[in-house]
N, CA, C and O of each residue as an XYZ file, in Angstrom:
872
protein
N      44.804    173.026    111.186
C      46.115    173.401    112.180
C      45.979    175.118    112.213
O      45.732    175.916    111.309
N      46.232    175.292    113.553
C      46.140    176.932    113.818
C      47.302    177.622    113.176
O      48.325    177.049    112.800
N      47.031    179.032    113.074
C      48.089    179.801    112.370
C      49.223    179.904    113.316
O      50.317    180.039    112.769
N      49.214    179.869    114.761
C      49.965    179.898    115.557
C      51.074    178.792    115.423
O      52.230    179.012    115.785
N      50.642    177.502    114.846
C      51.487    176.567    115.076
C      51.602    176.050    113.542
O      51.135    174.913    113.461
N      52.077    176.535    112.314
C      52.128    176.277    111.119
C      52.467    174.817    110.857
O      52.952    174.085    111.721
N      52.169    174.416    109.550
C      52.330    172.888    109.461
C      53.883    172.745    109.079
O      54.380    171.619    109.119
N      54.619    173.789    108.730
C      55.994    173.530    108.280
C      56.838    173.154    109.643
O      57.910    172.552    109.574
N      56.186    173.615    111.026
C      56.847    173.092    112.073
C      56.503    171.830    112.606
O      56.991    171.411    113.655
N      55.552    171.112    111.819
C      55.003    169.870    112.060
C      54.526    168.967    111.136
O      53.397    168.478    111.094
N      55.433    168.781    110.418
C      54.789    168.209    108.912
C      54.027    167.073    109.081
O      53.044    166.856    108.372
N      54.514    166.079    110.248
C      53.771    164.706    110.384
C      52.792    164.933    111.489
O      52.442    163.941    112.128
N      52.269    166.179    111.823
C      51.084    166.282    112.656
C      51.199    165.532    114.000
O      50.204    165.063    114.552
N      52.568    165.426    114.558
C      52.789    164.784    115.528
C      52.201    165.371    116.855
O      51.918    164.649    117.811
N      52.012    166.935    116.848
C      51.742    167.732    117.747
C      50.279    167.945    117.697
O      49.726    168.560    118.609
N      49.567    167.443    116.617
C      48.069    167.639    116.399
C      47.780    169.042    117.034
O      47.188    169.194    118.102
N      48.283    170.073    116.226
C      48.098    171.344    116.367
C      48.475    172.278    117.669
O      48.085    173.436    117.823
N      49.342    171.512    118.606
C      49.593    171.992    119.879
C      51.289    172.337    119.807
O      51.979    171.674    119.033
N      51.781    173.184    120.478
C      52.966    173.422    120.599
C      53.786    172.287    121.285
O      53.275    171.683    122.227
N      55.050    171.971    120.845
C      55.781    170.825    121.649
C      55.543    170.841    123.171
O      55.185    169.789    123.701
N      55.700    171.863    123.857
C      55.676    171.856    125.298
C      54.382    171.663    125.717
O      54.167    171.367    126.893
N      53.270    171.818    124.729
C      52.053    171.401    125.462
C      51.299    170.051    125.138
O      50.275    169.779    125.763
N      51.787    169.216    124.182
C      51.268    167.884    123.794
C      51.394    167.231    125.115
O      52.268    167.411    125.962
N      50.053    166.199    125.152
C      50.201    165.748    126.656
C      50.247    164.149    126.473
O      49.614    163.480    127.290
N      50.885    163.564    125.554
C      51.302    162.004    125.300
C      50.353    161.632    124.175
O      49.639    162.461    123.611
N      50.383    160.368    123.887
C      49.584    159.611    123.084
C      48.170    159.475    123.603
O      47.220    159.605    122.831
N      47.992    159.203    124.964
C      46.650    159.334    125.292
C      45.699    160.487    125.389
O      44.478    160.400    125.522
N      46.596    161.853    125.284
C      45.919    163.089    125.304
C      46.138    163.971    124.427
O      46.077    165.172    124.694
N      46.482    163.419    123.023
C      46.607    164.185    121.913
C      48.017    164.428    121.281
O      48.376    165.470    120.732
N      48.723    163.339    121.443
C      49.950    163.557    120.770
C      51.221    162.800    121.547
O      50.952    162.085    122.512
N      52.418    162.941    121.179
C      53.561    162.204    121.718
C      53.972    163.295    123.163
O      53.573    164.454    123.270
N      54.614    162.763    123.898
C      55.248    163.680    125.032
C      56.004    164.807    124.660
O      56.808    164.807    123.728
N      55.753    165.755    125.377
C      56.569    167.144    125.105
C      57.984    166.579    125.253
O      58.341    165.563    125.850
N      58.808    167.603    124.472
C      60.245    167.530    124.235
C      60.793    167.509    125.621
O      61.519    166.576    125.963
N      60.489    168.493    126.457
C      60.985    168.613    127.825
C      60.668    167.536    128.706
O      61.388    167.477    129.703
N      59.741    166.633    128.593
C      59.615    165.429    129.153
C      60.423    164.345    128.775
O      60.878    163.574    129.619
N      60.658    164.214    127.459
C      61.489    163.297    126.943
C      62.999    163.584    127.243
O      63.689    162.637    127.618
N      63.553    164.814    127.106
C      64.889    165.223    127.469
C      65.051    165.003    129.089
O      66.102    164.554    129.546
N      64.086    165.303    129.813
C      64.349    165.135    131.378
C      64.378    163.812    131.452
O      65.322    163.519    132.185
N      63.801    162.800    131.051
C      63.653    161.329    131.220
C      64.841    160.800    130.870
O      65.401    160.021    131.642
N      65.418    161.152    129.616
C      66.852    160.699    128.767
C      67.824    161.219    129.881
O      68.508    160.351    130.423
N      67.980    162.517    130.299
C      69.019    162.691    131.257
C      68.745    161.891    132.557
O      69.726    161.405    133.120
N      67.660    161.724    133.027
C      67.999    160.966    134.355
C      68.313    159.629    134.123
O      68.819    158.990    135.045
N      68.059    158.992    132.841
C      68.823    157.576    133.053
C      70.282    157.817    132.628
O      70.958    156.788    132.620
N      70.870    158.864    132.300
C      72.181    159.231    131.997
C      72.610    159.246    133.617
O      73.420    158.502    134.170
N      71.882    160.233    134.153
C      72.489    160.582    135.683
C      72.569    159.109    136.578
O      73.544    158.781    137.255
N      71.212    158.240    136.406
C      71.432    156.909    137.089
C      72.836    156.125    136.445
O      73.693    155.608    137.162
N      72.879    156.150    134.978
C      74.210    155.142    134.703
C      75.425    155.733    135.598
O      76.202    154.959    136.155
N      75.561    157.221    135.718
C      76.620    157.687    136.379
C      76.823    157.177    137.472
O      77.883    156.630    137.777
N      75.618    157.311    138.368
C      75.615    156.702    139.786
C      75.967    155.377    139.837
O      76.570    154.926    140.811
N      75.565    154.510    138.619
C      76.185    153.077    138.787
C      77.684    153.169    138.445
O      78.404    152.332    138.990
N      78.063    153.762    137.899
C      79.417    153.861    137.593
C      80.320    154.274    139.011
O      81.225    153.582    139.477
N      79.933    155.307    139.448
C      80.479    155.777    140.689
C      80.301    154.571    142.015
O      81.124    154.429    142.919
N      79.221    153.902    141.879
C      78.861    152.907    142.837
C      79.806    151.883    142.850
O      80.093    151.296    143.894
N      80.444    151.554    141.493
C      81.117    150.508    141.182
C      83.029    151.087    141.773
O      83.959    150.310    141.993
N      83.065    152.458    141.871
C      84.638    152.928    142.106
C      84.185    152.846    143.576
O      84.934    152.132    144.243
N      83.122    153.405    144.281
C      82.952    153.123    145.788
C      83.064    151.754    146.307
O      83.583    151.536    147.402
N      82.585    150.804    145.541
C      82.799    149.390    146.039
C      84.039    148.965    145.868
O      84.446    148.251    146.785
N      84.854    149.187    144.910
C      86.609    149.117    144.838
C      87.025    149.471    145.846
O      87.503    148.732    146.707
N      86.894    150.865    145.913
C      87.481    151.610    147.300
C      87.321    150.698    148.656
O      88.222    150.233    149.355
N      86.063    150.597    148.796
C      85.737    149.681    150.127
C      86.573    148.580    150.277
O      87.084    148.376    151.379
N      86.825    147.718    149.183
C      87.470    146.513    148.992
C      88.906    146.880    149.493
O      89.402    146.328    150.475
N      89.500    147.779    148.812
C      90.814    147.961    148.816
C      91.400    148.900    149.759
O      92.584    149.233    149.808
N      90.277    149.360    150.633
C      90.843    150.456    151.530
C      92.022    150.135    152.544
O      92.684    151.045    153.044
N      92.239    148.859    152.808
C      93.119    148.302    153.764
C      94.432    147.845    152.859
O      95.572    147.701    153.300
N      94.059    147.676    151.670
C      95.291    147.150    151.087
C      96.409    148.073    150.816
O      96.664    148.294    149.632
N      97.221    148.730    151.864
C      97.844    149.800    151.639
C      99.744    149.122    151.178
O     100.725    149.841    150.991
N      99.706    147.905    151.127
C     101.016    147.347    150.823
C     102.108    147.836    151.650
O     103.148    148.191    151.094
N     101.984    147.900    153.000
C     102.630    148.507    154.015
C     103.158    150.007    153.754
O     104.136    150.490    154.325
N     102.462    150.583    152.924
C     102.388    152.361    152.907
C     101.584    152.834    153.734
O     101.035    152.199    154.634
N     101.434    154.184    153.447
C     100.679    155.103    154.169
C      98.999    154.600    153.903
O      98.538    153.957    152.959
N      98.454    155.045    154.867
C      97.163    154.578    154.879
C      96.368    156.255    154.873
O      97.037    157.271    154.687
N      95.190    156.273    155.058
C      94.380    157.593    154.976
C      94.563    158.614    156.223
O      94.177    159.781    156.285
N      95.205    157.914    157.123
C      95.352    158.481    158.199
C      96.448    159.476    158.228
O      96.449    160.530    158.864
N      97.386    159.007    157.455
C      98.767    159.455    157.345
C      98.419    160.640    156.128
O      98.810    161.807    156.181
N      97.746    160.154    155.233
C      97.710    161.235    153.906
C      96.839    162.180    153.841
O      97.146    163.227    153.270
N      95.441    161.993    154.469
C      94.306    163.102    154.466
C      94.471    164.170    155.418
O      94.800    164.075    156.601
N      94.192    165.226    154.728
C      94.030    166.487    155.801
C      92.780    167.001    155.746
O      92.328    167.568    154.751
N      92.075    166.799    156.972
C      90.543    167.203    156.959
C      90.277    168.253    156.641
O      89.302    168.422    155.909
N      91.162    169.485    157.141
C      90.965    170.773    156.926
C      90.958    171.182    155.484
O      90.124    171.981    155.058
N      91.916    170.620    154.703
C      91.813    170.951    153.295
C      90.408    170.645    152.593
O      89.684    171.367    151.907
N      90.274    169.232    153.034
C      88.729    168.515    152.400
C      87.797    169.272    152.817
O      86.862    169.525    152.057
N      87.839    169.791    154.085
C      86.421    170.624    154.568
C      86.512    171.937    153.564
O      85.490    172.265    152.963
N      87.407    172.487    153.431
C      87.422    173.829    152.245
C      86.864    173.219    150.791
O      85.963    173.815    150.201
N      87.334    172.241    150.358
C      86.944    171.668    149.268
C      85.548    171.364    149.309
O      84.890    171.738    148.338
N      84.895    170.696    150.338
C      83.647    170.604    150.465
C      82.643    171.822    150.486
O      81.625    171.924    149.802
N      83.135    172.729    151.411
C      82.448    174.150    151.288
C      82.368    174.861    150.057
O      81.438    175.598    149.729
N      83.721    174.519    149.175
C      83.360    175.301    147.946
C      82.363    174.518    147.243
O      81.568    175.218    146.615
N      82.186    173.341    147.171
C      81.062    172.534    146.221
C      79.737    172.685    146.934
O      78.730    172.573    146.234
N      79.615    172.883    148.012
C      78.202    173.291    148.384
C      77.964    174.707    148.078
O      76.846    175.026    147.675
N      78.813    175.532    148.209
C      78.487    176.915    147.977
C      78.155    177.088    146.373
O      77.204    177.785    146.018
N      78.947    176.453    145.491
C      78.676    176.177    143.992
C      77.404    175.795    143.753
O      76.622    176.466    143.080
N      77.098    174.581    144.347
C      75.487    174.210    144.265
C      74.585    174.982    144.609
O      73.551    174.993    143.942
N      74.726    175.855    145.762
C      73.531    176.608    146.146
C      73.398    177.826    145.091
O      72.304    178.293    144.773
N      74.671    178.302    144.570
C      74.619    179.275    143.516
C      73.938    178.691    142.260
O      73.175    179.358    141.561
N      74.203    177.644    142.062
C      73.651    176.820    140.815
C      72.087    176.819    140.801
O      71.379    176.974    139.806
N      71.687    176.619    142.071
C      70.073    176.714    142.462
C      69.512    178.077    142.032
O      68.417    178.188    141.481
N      70.263    179.030    142.295
C      69.920    180.459    142.205
C      69.933    180.568    140.824
O      68.897    181.038    140.354
N      70.840    180.258    140.006
C      70.955    180.462    138.563
C      69.875    179.747    137.918
O      69.477    180.137    136.820
N      69.263    178.555    138.590
C      67.845    177.881    137.873
C      66.809    178.908    138.181
O      66.107    179.294    137.247
N      66.645    179.350    139.256
C      65.613    180.164    139.583
C      65.560    181.582    138.712
O      64.500    182.112    138.378
N      66.643    182.013    138.456
C      66.936    183.401    137.755
C      66.456    182.890    136.209
O      65.661    183.527    135.518
N      67.031    181.740    135.843
C      66.350    181.484    134.670
C      64.914    181.120    134.160
O      64.432    181.192    133.029
N      64.364    180.692    135.395
C      63.039    180.465    135.515
C      62.105    181.933    135.354
O      60.999    182.104    134.841
N      62.903    182.753    135.917
C      62.195    184.213    136.138
C      62.680    184.755    134.778
O      62.491    185.972    134.756
N      63.110    184.407    133.893
C      63.969    185.085    132.854
C      64.947    186.358    133.116
O      65.129    187.221    132.257
N      65.443    186.375    134.162
C      66.250    187.384    134.411
C      67.474    187.113    134.070
O      68.115    186.261    134.685
N      67.947    187.746    133.112
C      69.387    187.759    132.538
C      70.764    188.294    133.535
O      71.832    187.706    133.707
N      70.369    189.431    134.021
C      71.492    189.899    135.010
C      71.968    188.779    135.981
O      73.074    188.265    136.152
N      70.739    188.575    136.564
C      70.809    187.503    138.135
C      71.431    186.154    137.676
O      72.274    185.581    138.366
N      70.961    185.636    136.417
C      71.180    184.418    135.968
C      72.855    184.437    135.615
O      73.525    183.417    135.774
N      73.430    185.667    135.135
C      74.698    185.651    134.756
C      75.771    185.905    136.118
O      76.991    185.771    136.020
N      75.121    186.262    137.284
C      75.928    186.489    138.448
C      75.708    185.209    139.238
O      76.654    184.847    139.938
N      74.587    184.458    139.231
C      74.384    183.169    139.983
C      75.487    182.138    139.107
O      76.244    181.394    139.730
N      75.483    182.181    137.794
C      76.243    181.304    137.201
C      77.740    181.673    137.544
O      78.439    180.697    137.818
N      78.355    182.905    137.578
C      79.635    183.198    137.723
C      79.947    182.498    139.281
O      80.919    181.774    139.497
N      79.099    182.804    140.125
C      79.123    182.554    141.731
C      79.196    181.170    141.648
O      79.799    180.596    142.556
N      78.645    180.423    140.631
C      78.695    178.743    140.638
C      80.054    178.411    140.033
O      80.647    177.454    140.533
N      80.645    179.084    138.999
C      81.850    178.861    138.556
C      83.126    178.980    139.525
O      84.058    178.180    139.610
N      82.944    180.126    140.204
C      84.317    180.474    141.082
C      84.466    179.501    142.182
O      85.593    179.011    142.241
N      83.696    179.131    142.990
C      83.814    178.279    143.890
C      83.971    176.647    143.523
O      84.484    175.806    144.261
N      83.444    176.437    142.303
C      83.744    175.124    141.477
C      85.067    174.901    141.204
O      85.714    173.883    141.453
N      85.567    176.287    140.482
C      87.093    176.356    139.965
C      87.912    176.077    141.068
O      88.857    175.332    140.807
N      87.807    176.505    142.347
C      88.236    176.616    143.573
C      88.591    175.130    144.127
O      89.701    174.688    144.425
N      87.397    174.523    144.174
C      87.367    173.273    144.383
C      88.415    172.321    143.544
O      89.056    171.399    144.049
N      88.466    172.718    142.181
C      89.415    171.925    141.307
C      90.877    172.112    141.996
O      91.686    171.232    142.290
N      90.991    173.719    142.191
C      92.524    173.885    142.461
C      92.951    173.340    143.660
O      94.103    172.923    143.775
N      91.987    173.290    144.748
C      92.383    172.767    146.057
C      92.708    171.384    145.961
O      93.648    171.009    146.662
N      91.944    170.275    145.011
C      91.976    169.137    144.512
C      93.183    168.526    143.935
O      93.848    167.531    144.224
N      93.265    169.511    142.952
C      94.868    169.591    142.218
C      95.928    169.520    142.947
O      96.839    168.710    142.781
N      95.850    170.592    144.025
C      96.991    170.534    145.087
C      97.321    169.293    146.035
O      98.427    168.905    146.412
N      95.992    168.755    146.329
C      96.086    167.808    147.137
C      96.886    166.486    146.238
O      97.851    165.870    146.691
N      96.289    166.235    144.964
C      97.137    165.175    144.081
C      98.570    165.477    143.990
O      99.511    164.702    144.165
N      98.591    166.751    143.681
C     100.344    167.133    143.433
C     101.043    166.699    144.704
O     101.925    165.860    144.522
N     100.874    167.024    145.743
C     101.389    166.700    146.941
C     101.715    165.281    147.201
O     102.838    164.859    147.478
N     100.548    164.530    147.077
C     100.648    163.057    147.085
C     101.676    162.633    145.955
O     102.670    161.992    146.298
N     101.500    162.931    144.740
C     102.362    162.738    143.871
C     104.036    162.944    144.136
O     104.958    162.147    143.961
N     104.038    164.253    144.600
C     105.359    164.542    144.981
C     105.839    163.642    145.929
O     106.876    163.089    145.561
N     105.437    163.315    147.009
C     105.848    162.484    148.057
C     105.728    161.016    147.690
O     105.881    160.203    148.602
N     105.481    160.595    146.503
C     105.699    159.082    145.987
C     104.365    158.341    146.227
O     104.214    157.154    145.936
N     103.315    159.193    146.830
C     102.139    158.247    146.906
C     101.194    158.365    145.845
O     100.149    158.980    146.057
N     101.398    157.917    144.862
C     100.909    157.951    143.809
C      99.858    156.865    143.577
O      99.600    156.259    144.618
N      99.145    156.430    142.451
C      98.281    155.519    142.353
C      99.179    154.209    142.353
O      98.783    153.230    142.986
N     100.256    154.171    141.729
C     101.102    152.920    141.689
C     101.613    152.486    143.067
O     102.054    151.339    143.132
N     101.619    153.191    144.115
C     102.102    153.027    145.378
C     101.350    151.886    146.112
O     101.981    151.074    146.789
N     100.002    151.822    145.978
C      99.280    150.602    146.663
C      98.075    150.540    146.028
O      97.711    151.398    145.224
N      97.403    149.542    146.346
C      95.775    149.300    145.683
C      94.981    150.236    146.277
O      94.078    150.718    145.593
N      95.135    150.622    147.491
C      94.433    151.614    148.158
C      94.369    152.876    147.616
O      93.342    153.548    147.523
N      95.636    153.242    147.207
C      95.943    154.683    146.611
C      95.223    154.673    144.951
O      94.764    155.665    144.385
N      95.272    153.525    144.496
C      94.950    153.234    143.198
C      93.342    153.573    143.040
O      92.946    154.293    142.124
N      92.410    152.963    144.063
C      91.021    153.038    144.234
C      90.757    154.548    144.472
O      89.834    155.147    143.919
N      91.682    155.150    145.382
C      91.399    156.696    145.982
C      91.487    157.548    144.602
O      90.574    158.294    144.250
N      92.654    157.363    143.876
C      92.761    158.119    142.626
C      91.707    157.874    141.665
O      91.163    158.822    141.101
N      91.385    156.703    141.441
C      90.288    156.542    140.521
C      89.008    157.041    140.848
O      88.233    157.399    139.960
N      88.675    157.103    142.237
C      87.166    157.449    142.492
C      87.090    159.216    142.529
O      86.243    159.961    142.037
N      88.342    159.536    143.326
C      88.240    160.911    143.569
C      88.543    161.682    142.302
O      87.931    162.741    142.166
N      89.529    161.259    141.199
C      89.876    161.792    140.056
C      88.876    161.786    139.115
O      88.745    162.748    138.358
N      87.870    160.455    139.041
C      86.724    160.599    138.429
C      85.759    161.716    138.604
O      85.204    162.273    137.657
N      85.569    162.043    139.953
C      84.722    163.162    140.203
C      85.152    164.462    139.828
O      84.373    165.373    139.548
N      86.586    164.565    139.819
C      87.085    165.875    139.516
C      86.986    165.894    137.813
O      86.692    166.894    137.157
N      87.234    164.846    137.379
C      86.962    165.031    135.758
C      85.467    165.548    135.529
O      85.215    166.458    134.739
N      84.626    164.977    136.187
C      83.222    165.442    136.132
C      82.708    166.809    136.478
O      81.776    167.362    135.895
N      83.458    167.353    137.570
C      83.494    168.545    137.705
C      84.090    169.696    136.706
O      83.654    170.823    136.470
N      85.131    169.078    136.253
C      85.821    169.918    135.135
C      85.039    170.086    133.825
O      85.033    171.105    133.133
N      84.273    168.758    133.543
C      83.564    168.923    132.169
C      82.226    169.677    132.697
O      81.605    170.241    131.795
N      81.626    169.796    134.109
C      80.623    170.458    134.302
C      80.982    171.924    134.209
O      80.029    172.655    133.940
N      82.174    172.516    134.376
C      82.419    173.754    134.479
C      82.596    174.366    133.062
O      82.444    175.548    132.752
N      82.947    173.327    132.266
C      83.016    173.743    130.624
C      81.647    173.748    130.152
O      81.366    174.505    129.223
N      80.657    172.925    130.719
C      79.176    172.999    130.413
C      78.889    174.400    130.804
O      78.602    175.262    129.973
N      78.968    174.615    132.074
C      78.501    175.991    132.507
C      78.919    177.275    131.708
O      78.170    178.218    131.455
N      80.086    177.168    131.394
C      80.466    178.396    130.350
C      79.949    178.386    129.262
O      79.801    179.476    128.709
N      79.534    177.263    128.636
C      78.690    177.312    127.453
C      77.276    177.615    127.498
O      76.741    178.288    126.618
N      76.672    177.159    128.460
C      75.211    177.659    128.890
C      75.168    179.158    129.085
O      74.134    179.756    128.788
N      76.424    179.939    129.658
C      76.323    181.369    129.825
C      76.359    181.689    128.274
O      75.441    182.326    127.758
N      77.353    181.271    127.606
C      77.309    181.760    126.082
C      76.429    181.701    125.419
O      76.251    182.614    124.613
N      75.524    180.609    125.485
C      74.436    180.423    124.925
C      73.057    181.369    125.146
O      72.285    181.831    124.306
N      73.063    181.477    126.762
C      71.979    182.390    127.201
C      72.374    183.977    126.634
O      71.478    184.768    126.342
N      73.606    184.275    126.538
C      73.945    185.710    125.923
C      73.776    185.812    124.769
O      73.448    186.941    124.403
N      73.899    184.831    123.784
C      73.709    184.861    122.415
C      72.237    184.626    121.884
O      71.879    184.988    120.763
N      71.459    184.016    122.752
C      70.088    183.448    122.308
C      69.075    183.689    123.227
O      67.905    183.667    122.844
N      69.369    183.925    124.425
C      68.436    184.405    125.551
C      67.796    183.176    125.892
O      68.239    182.149    125.377
N      66.812    183.109    126.687
C      65.998    181.932    127.405
C      64.948    181.365    126.331
O      63.744    181.555    126.497
N      65.400    180.727    125.328
C      64.798    179.817    124.509
C      64.462    178.563    125.352
O      65.104    178.133    126.311
N      63.277    178.037    124.781
C      62.946    176.710    125.306
C      63.962    175.606    125.417
O      64.166    174.943    126.435
N      64.627    175.468    124.173
C      65.702    174.429    124.177
C      66.875    174.638    125.073
O      67.475    173.691    125.581
N      67.213    175.950    125.273
C      68.095    176.606    126.219
C      67.726    176.311    127.878
O      68.567    176.041    128.735
N      66.485    176.417    128.061
C      65.892    176.319    129.396
C      66.371    174.837    129.666
O      67.186    174.527    130.536
N      65.762    173.986    128.816
C      66.124    172.615    129.090
C      67.374    172.070    129.488
O      67.586    171.144    130.271
N      68.283    172.867    128.754
C      69.639    172.576    128.852
C      70.199    172.896    130.182
O      70.931    172.118    130.794
N      69.757    174.319    130.714
C      69.789    174.735    132.134
C      69.509    173.771    132.950
O      70.383    173.233    133.630
N      68.258    173.430    132.988
C      67.894    172.345    133.929
C      68.516    171.041    133.919
O      68.519    170.513    135.031
N      69.019    170.400    133.037
C      69.795    169.177    132.828
C      71.082    169.720    133.402
O      71.504    169.026    134.327
N      71.777    170.713    133.120
C      73.100    171.154    133.829
C      72.994    171.109    135.408
O      73.799    170.572    136.169
N      71.728    171.846    135.769
C      71.434    171.892    137.127
C      71.374    170.565    137.816
O      71.861    170.372    138.930
N      70.744    169.642    137.089
C      70.606    168.214    137.817
C      71.839    167.667    137.792
O      72.142    167.089    138.836
N      72.677    167.665    136.900
C      74.121    167.415    136.943
C      75.161    167.957    137.796
O      76.109    167.319    138.253
N      74.927    169.087    137.960
C      75.743    169.736    139.063
C      75.325    169.195    140.402
O      76.186    168.791    141.184
N      74.033    169.165    140.708
C      73.663    168.905    142.179
C      74.080    167.270    142.322
O      74.388    166.893    143.453
N      74.100    166.400    141.343
C      74.233    165.150    141.235
C      75.937    164.957    141.754
O      76.415    164.164    142.565
N      76.447    165.792    141.107
C      78.141    165.838    141.687
C      78.315    165.989    142.919
O      79.187    165.351    143.508
N      77.403    166.988    143.625
C      77.400    167.416    144.995
C      77.252    166.319    145.944
O      78.019    166.099    146.882
N      76.040    165.532    145.589
C      75.710    164.276    146.391
C      76.748    163.446    146.404
O      77.130    163.020    147.493
N      77.467    163.019    145.096
C      78.544    162.106    144.986
C      79.631    162.776    145.876
O      80.032    162.025    146.765
N      80.077    163.740    145.855
C      81.088    164.155    146.649
C      80.862    164.035    148.382
O      81.760    163.834    149.201
N      79.609    164.193    148.628
C      79.141    164.052    150.033
C      79.420    162.570    150.469
O      79.762    162.309    151.623
N      79.278    161.709    149.602
C      79.586    160.411    149.465
C      81.354    160.016    149.909
O      81.840    159.483    150.906
N      81.922    160.532    148.726
C      83.280    160.559    148.840
C      83.570    161.181    150.304
O      84.060    160.412    151.131
N      83.333    162.370    150.645
C      83.793    162.958    151.874
C      83.801    162.111    152.954
O      84.778    162.005    153.696
N      82.438    161.298    153.135
C      82.199    160.534    154.179
C      83.158    159.151    153.947
O      84.121    158.968    154.692
N      82.925    158.469    153.177
C      83.520    157.076    152.864
C      85.014    157.185    152.930
O      85.688    156.471    153.673
N      85.583    158.227    152.021
C      87.096    158.083    151.561
C      87.529    159.005    152.829
O      88.298    158.397    153.574
N      87.241    160.236    153.225
C      88.036    160.729    154.003
C      87.671    160.899    155.412
O      88.667    160.802    156.129
N      86.685    161.098    155.998
C      86.339    160.691    157.204
C      86.503    159.304    157.926
O      87.042    159.057    159.006
N      85.782    158.327    156.871
C      86.330    156.993    157.431
C      87.985    156.408    157.314
O      88.640    155.688    158.067
N      88.289    157.033    156.093
C      89.764    157.016    156.195
C      90.662    157.308    157.490
O      91.392    156.521    158.092
N      90.399    158.695    157.758
C      91.038    159.123    158.888
C      90.713    158.423    160.145
O      91.616    158.230    160.959
N      89.680    158.081    160.348
C      89.184    157.128    161.388
C      89.850    155.909    161.550
O      90.328    155.440    162.583
N      89.828    155.388    160.279
C      90.516    154.050    160.037
C      92.055    154.170    160.585
O      92.818    153.209    160.499
């Protein structure tokens, strides 16, 4: 085993003398590299999340007209407010892409700037969404008002919870880069966060189309 890759780091000789990111699989000299395993596992997580959101979308589609003689989307939704929410999330996703590029270039200053630019519009999105929910609840149009509103709060609220968790993850990644730099394991986490944040953007485009645009048209 080479001196650059001591036995203490690979006691079972799984890497066959190669660093973890260079092993090429069982047919090419060892198991799959960690970045491949982590990426594959995270894609499975994202797909399971999409399945969950698909069930919420299906429930909303079935219950969209079940207003129980109450208000429908045409009376409740403000496209101006939702347009601002959409713009904030799209801007945040664009900044997240820049942060990923900065991490690839190992540029700490630009990474922190881009991550801050990701956080700010993401937080603004949550504030606008929270304001929308507060207005609906104050007017008595909460999830208990009708099956339509139950499905609405479940779908949009679930996405909001994901955005909240994403922002907490974002702050964690900023702290880890600040403390440890761009280590290989941290770069993998940044990649996973980027995939997660862009996936939330895709889900929101579906919500904007299916819930708000269709709701107002209906």
